ZAPANU-267911 format. One record per residue (C-alpha): residue in one letter; residue number from 0; x, y, z. Coordinates in steps of 0.05 Angstrom, whole numbers, always signed. Layout:
SITE fimi pamar xx yy zz
SITE A NUM X Y Z;
...
This chain:
SITE fimi pamar xx yy zz
SITE M 0 +0 +0 +0;
SITE P 1 +54 +51 +16;
SITE E 2 +86 +37 -52;
SITE L 3 +19 +46 -87;
SITE S 4 +6 +111 -52;
SITE A 5 +75 +137 -71;
SITE G 6 +64 +118 -144;
SITE L 7 -4 +152 -144;
SITE I 8 +25 +214 -114;
SITE F 9 +80 +215 -166;
SITE L 10 +29 +207 -222;
SITE L 11 -13 +263 -195;
SITE I 12 +49 +307 -190;
SITE A 13 +68 +290 -262;
SITE I 14 -3 +305 -286;
SITE A 15 -3 +371 -248;
SITE F 16 +66 +387 -277;
SITE V 17 +42 +375 -348;
SITE F 18 -23 +414 -340;
SITE S 19 +14 +473 -309;
SITE G 20 +51 +481 -375;
SITE I 21 -13 +486 -416;
SITE F 22 -39 +556 -431;
SITE T 23 -86 +589 -481;
SITE V 24 -72 +648 -526;
SITE Q 25 -135 +687 -543;
SITE Q 26 -154 +704 -615;
SITE G 27 -127 +773 -634;
SITE S 28 -68 +766 -587;
SITE I 29 +3 +739 -588;
SITE S 30 +40 +717 -524;
SITE V 31 +114 +729 -513;
SITE V 32 +147 +672 -475;
SITE T 33 +212 +682 -435;
SITE M 34 +256 +635 -395;
SITE F 35 +298 +661 -338;
SITE G 36 +280 +731 -360;
SITE K 37 +306 +722 -431;
SITE Y 38 +264 +722 -494;
SITE R 39 +247 +651 -514;
SITE R 40 +193 +651 -568;
SITE I 41 +124 +677 -588;
SITE A 42 +59 +637 -582;
SITE S 43 +3 +648 -632;
SITE P 44 -72 +641 -614;
SITE G 45 -96 +572 -591;
SITE L 46 -77 +520 -540;
SITE R 47 -2 +523 -526;
SITE F 48 +49 +490 -479;
SITE K 49 +107 +519 -440;
SITE I 50 +159 +487 -395;
SITE P 51 +129 +491 -326;
SITE F 52 +165 +535 -275;
SITE L 53 +218 +553 -327;
SITE E 54 +182 +589 -383;
SITE K 55 +136 +646 -367;
SITE I 56 +86 +689 -405;
SITE F 57 +121 +756 -406;
SITE R 58 +67 +794 -442;
SITE N 59 +4 +785 -482;
SITE I 60 +4 +832 -541;
SITE S 61 -60 +852 -577;
SITE I 62 -54 +853 -653;
SITE Q 63 -121 +888 -661;
SITE N 64 -128 +960 -683;
SITE R 65 -124 +1012 -628;
SITE S 66 -149 +1084 -627;
SITE V 67 -134 +1145 -584;
SITE E 68 -162 +1216 -584;
SITE L 69 -114 +1275 -582;
SITE Q 70 -126 +1347 -561;
SITE F 71 -69 +1397 -564;
SITE Q 72 -50 +1467 -584;
SITE A 73 -1 +1495 -635;
SITE I 74 +23 +1565 -654;
SITE T 75 +25 +1591 -726;
SITE L 76 +79 +1633 -759;
SITE D 77 +40 +1697 -742;
SITE Q 78 +33 +1677 -669;
SITE A 79 -40 +1652 -670;
SITE N 80 -62 +1596 -625;
SITE V 81 -93 +1536 -661;
SITE H 82 -131 +1482 -624;
SITE F 83 -132 +1412 -653;
SITE K 84 -177 +1352 -639;
SITE S 85 -156 +1289 -675;
SITE M 86 -164 +1213 -674;
SITE L 87 -105 +1165 -683;
SITE L 88 -115 +1094 -708;
SITE Y 89 -55 +1047 -704;
SITE A 90 -38 +973 -697;
SITE V 91 +20 +924 -691;
SITE L 92 +61 +926 -755;
SITE N 93 +55 +850 -770;
SITE H 94 +58 +782 -737;
SITE E 95 +132 +771 -750;
SITE E 96 +176 +754 -691;
SITE E 97 +220 +816 -697;
SITE S 98 +160 +863 -696;
SITE I 99 +130 +828 -636;
SITE K 100 +196 +832 -598;
SITE N 101 +198 +907 -612;
SITE V 102 +128 +916 -585;
SITE A 103 +143 +874 -523;
SITE F 104 +210 +903 -503;
SITE K 105 +215 +975 -531;
SITE F 106 +171 +1004 -476;
SITE V 107 +160 +987 -403;
SITE D 108 +84 +988 -412;
SITE D 109 +28 +1013 -457;
SITE K 110 +25 +1078 -419;
SITE S 111 +96 +1096 -438;
SITE L 112 +82 +1077 -511;
SITE M 113 +20 +1122 -513;
SITE Q 114 +58 +1180 -483;
SITE A 115 +114 +1174 -534;
SITE L 116 +65 +1165 -592;
SITE I 117 +22 +1225 -573;
SITE R 118 +82 +1271 -561;
SITE T 119 +112 +1250 -628;
SITE I 120 +49 +1266 -667;
SITE E 121 +37 +1332 -630;
SITE G 122 +109 +1353 -643;
SITE S 123 +103 +1337 -717;
SITE I 124 +39 +1377 -724;
SITE R 125 +67 +1436 -684;
SITE A 126 +129 +1438 -728;
SITE F 127 +86 +1440 -790;
SITE V 128 +38 +1493 -764;
SITE A 129 +95 +1537 -741;
SITE T 130 +113 +1548 -815;
SITE K 131 +43 +1570 -836;
SITE R 132 -1 +1630 -825;
SITE Q 133 -69 +1626 -790;
SITE S 134 -105 +1641 -855;
SITE E 135 -74 +1579 -887;
SITE I 136 -87 +1528 -833;
SITE L 137 -160 +1513 -846;
SITE G 138 -145 +1494 -918;
SITE L 139 -85 +1449 -901;
SITE R 140 -120 +1393 -864;
SITE G 141 -98 +1340 -915;
SITE E 142 -27 +1367 -919;
SITE I 143 -20 +1364 -843;
SITE I 144 -41 +1291 -843;
SITE L 145 +8 +1273 -898;
SITE H 146 +63 +1310 -863;
SITE V 147 +51 +1272 -798;
SITE K 148 +50 +1205 -833;
SITE D 149 +115 +1219 -869;
SITE Q 150 +148 +1241 -804;
SITE I 151 +127 +1184 -757;
SITE D 152 +120 +1123 -802;
SITE L 153 +193 +1102 -794;
SITE Q 154 +192 +1117 -720;
SITE L 155 +130 +1074 -709;
SITE E 156 +160 +1017 -748;
SITE S 157 +221 +1017 -702;
SITE W 158 +172 +1008 -644;
SITE G 159 +135 +951 -680;
SITE Y 160 +73 +991 -699;
SITE H 161 +46 +1026 -760;
SITE L 162 -2 +1085 -769;
SITE I 163 -68 +1064 -801;
SITE D 164 -103 +1131 -801;
SITE L 165 -100 +1201 -772;
SITE Q 166 -162 +1243 -773;
SITE I 167 -164 +1317 -753;
SITE N 168 -235 +1325 -731;
SITE D 169 -233 +1398 -710;
SITE I 170 -188 +1459 -720;
SITE S 171 -206 +1521 -680;
SITE F 172 -176 +1588 -660;
SITE D 173 -181 +1634 -601;
SITE E 174 -245 +1677 -598;
SITE E 175 -209 +1742 -616;
SITE I 176 -177 +1709 -676;
SITE L 177 -244 +1681 -698;
SITE K 178 -275 +1751 -694;
SITE S 179 -218 +1782 -734;
SITE M 180 -223 +1727 -786;
SITE A 181 -298 +1739 -791;
SITE R 182 -286 +1813 -802;
SITE V 183 -235 +1797 -856;
SITE V 184 -284 +1750 -891;
SITE S 185 -339 +1803 -885;
SITE S 186 -295 +1858 -915;
SITE N 187 -272 +1812 -971;
SITE N 188 -345 +1796 -987;
SITE L 189 -363 +1870 -987;
SITE K 190 -304 +1884 -1033;
SITE A 191 -324 +1828 -1080;
SITE A 192 -396 +1853 -1079;
SITE A 193 -374 +1924 -1096;
SITE E 194 -330 +1898 -1152;
SITE N 195 -388 +1857 -1180;
SITE E 196 -435 +1916 -1175;
SITE G 197 -384 +1960 -1211;
SITE Q 198 -375 +1909 -1266;
SITE A 199 -451 +1902 -1272;
SITE L 200 -459 +1978 -1276;
SITE L 201 -403 +1983 -1327;
SITE I 202 -435 +1929 -1370;
SITE T 203 -503 +1963 -1363;
SITE K 204 -476 +2031 -1385;
SITE T 205 -436 +1999 -1441;
SITE K 206 -497 +1963 -1467;
SITE A 207 -539 +2026 -1461;
SITE A 208 -486 +2066 -1499;
SITE E 209 -483 +2012 -1552;
SITE A 210 -559 +2012 -1558;
SITE E 211 -560 +2088 -1563;
SITE G 212 -506 +2087 -1615;
SITE N 213 -542 +2035 -1655;
SITE A 214 -607 +2075 -1649;
SITE I 215 -572 +2138 -1673;
SITE K 216 -541 +2098 -1730;
SITE I 217 -607 +2069 -1750;
SITE S 218 -641 +2137 -1744;
SITE A 219 -587 +2170 -1786;
SITE E 220 -593 +2115 -1838;
SITE A 221 -668 +2123 -1840;
SITE E 222 -661 +2199 -1846;
SITE K 223 -611 +2189 -1902;
SITE Q 224 -659 +2143 -1939;
SITE A 225 -717 +2191 -1925;
SITE A 226 -676 +2250 -1952;
SITE Q 227 -658 +2210 -2013;
SITE L 228 -731 +2192 -2024;
SITE R 229 -753 +2264 -2013;
SITE G 230 -701 +2288 -2063;
SITE Q 231 -723 +2237 -2113;
SITE G 232 -796 +2258 -2101;
SITE V 233 -779 +2332 -2110;
SITE A 234 -740 +2316 -2173;
SITE L 235 -798 +2275 -2201;
SITE F 236 -846 +2331 -2182;
SITE R 237 -804 +2382 -2218;
SITE E 238 -797 +2337 -2277;
SITE E 239 -872 +2327 -2282;
SITE V 240 -885 +2402 -2273;
SITE A 241 -835 +2416 -2328;
SITE K 242 -868 +2366 -2373;
SITE G 243 -937 +2394 -2358;
SITE M 244 -914 +2465 -2371;
SITE A 245 -881 +2444 -2436;
SITE V 246 -945 +2410 -2459;
SITE A 247 -988 +2470 -2438;
SITE A 248 -940 +2518 -2472;
SITE K 249 -943 +2476 -2535;
SITE E 250 -1018 +2476 -2534;
SITE M 251 -1020 +2551 -2522;
SITE E 252 -972 +2562 -2579;
SITE D 253 -1014 +2517 -2625;
SITE A 254 -1075 +2558 -2605;
SITE K 255 -1040 +2623 -2621;
SITE L 256 -1045 +2645 -2547;
SITE D 257 -993 +2681 -2505;
SITE A 258 -953 +2633 -2460;
SITE S 259 -952 +2684 -2404;
SITE F 260 -1024 +2666 -2391;
SITE I 261 -999 +2600 -2361;
SITE L 262 -953 +2638 -2314;
SITE F 263 -1010 +2683 -2294;
SITE S 264 -1054 +2622 -2279;
SITE M 265 -998 +2591 -2238;
SITE W 266 -990 +2656 -2200;
SITE T 267 -1063 +2661 -2182;
SITE E 268 -1066 +2587 -2163;
SITE S 269 -1007 +2597 -2116;
SITE L 270 -1042 +2655 -2082;
SITE K 271 -1105 +2614 -2075;
SITE H 272 -1065 +2555 -2045;
SITE F 273 -1031 +2600 -1995;
SITE A 274 -1098 +2628 -1973;
SITE E 275 -1133 +2561 -1967;
SITE E 276 -1077 +2519 -1936;
SITE G 277 -1046 +2570 -1889;
SITE K 278 -1044 +2548 -1816;
SITE G 279 -1029 +2614 -1782;
SITE N 280 -960 +2626 -1811;
SITE T 281 -953 +2694 -1844;
SITE I 282 -927 +2697 -1915;
SITE F 283 -916 +2765 -1947;
SITE L 284 -928 +2767 -2022;
SITE D 285 -925 +2828 -2065;
SITE G 286 -991 +2825 -2105;
SITE S 287 -978 +2887 -2146;
SITE V 288 -981 +2886 -2222;
SITE N 289 -909 +2907 -2228;
SITE N 290 -886 +2851 -2183;
SITE M 291 -929 +2800 -2220;
SITE Q 292 -900 +2824 -2286;
SITE R 293 -829 +2819 -2258;
SITE T 294 -842 +2748 -2232;
SITE M 295 -873 +2725 -2298;
SITE H 296 -814 +2756 -2335;
SITE E 297 -766 +2716 -2292;
SITE L 298 -806 +2652 -2302;
SITE M 299 -807 +2665 -2377;
SITE S 300 -733 +2674 -2376;
SITE V 301 -725 +2606 -2341;
SITE T 302 -772 +2575 -2392;
SITE D 303 -732 +2604 -2450;
SITE V 304 -667 +2578 -2421;
SITE K 305 -698 +2509 -2412;
SITE N 306 -725 +2508 -2483;
SITE K 307 -656 +2528 -2510;
């Protein structure tokens, strides 16, 4: 019986020894195994075994994505305070042994890593903002993110991590700066509005001048055509009068009558027309016999010249 009890005890001890070396690595994690304080190996997710009492689980490292929110302040080239709110997304670089060793042994704990990571990103953004003016910052959100990624990618790789994404959610200024920026925007809008109104007024006046010029041109062209038509009408009238007088004179000559009778008839018809068609305008005519004789003499002279 004593020998049986000793064997059972030994078996139980052996079973306990074996089971004490069994451990589980959770999905999304990698365990770092050390022996006597020295790195031994890494253990991937699943049921794993380590040498009892000799190997120890130094650290369980999450390979899932991690995020952290940042709030900090920077100063621009023209001494304006800029407040940033951003979100950082990062993860372990890969599952390779060297990357896992860097993650496990570069920093004492996660708190030290986060402090170094945040200070590095803040320093990179502050260095970039210090070279820009306040009026430029709001439009440089994408450039700031690219600058930070270029600056810290190599540093993070040396720690065993890589930057997945950096989002700048908010950029704000001090209240006084916001008021001054609002005044600048307002004055620029007023300036642009004044320039637009000036351009509109110029266009309106230009179009009005063009329209007036075109109207004057059209009126002048119409007057020209009207004058030409009036001249042609007067010319035709005179031609017809001349023809009529020639025919009348011919008939008078054939009838053995004096041609001055035609002139006398025209003289009396003119006087009658002036009397009937006058609209208040005063026309002075010398109705004496001497004047009539002189007028007929002049008309006869014109007729003689025309006949010649």
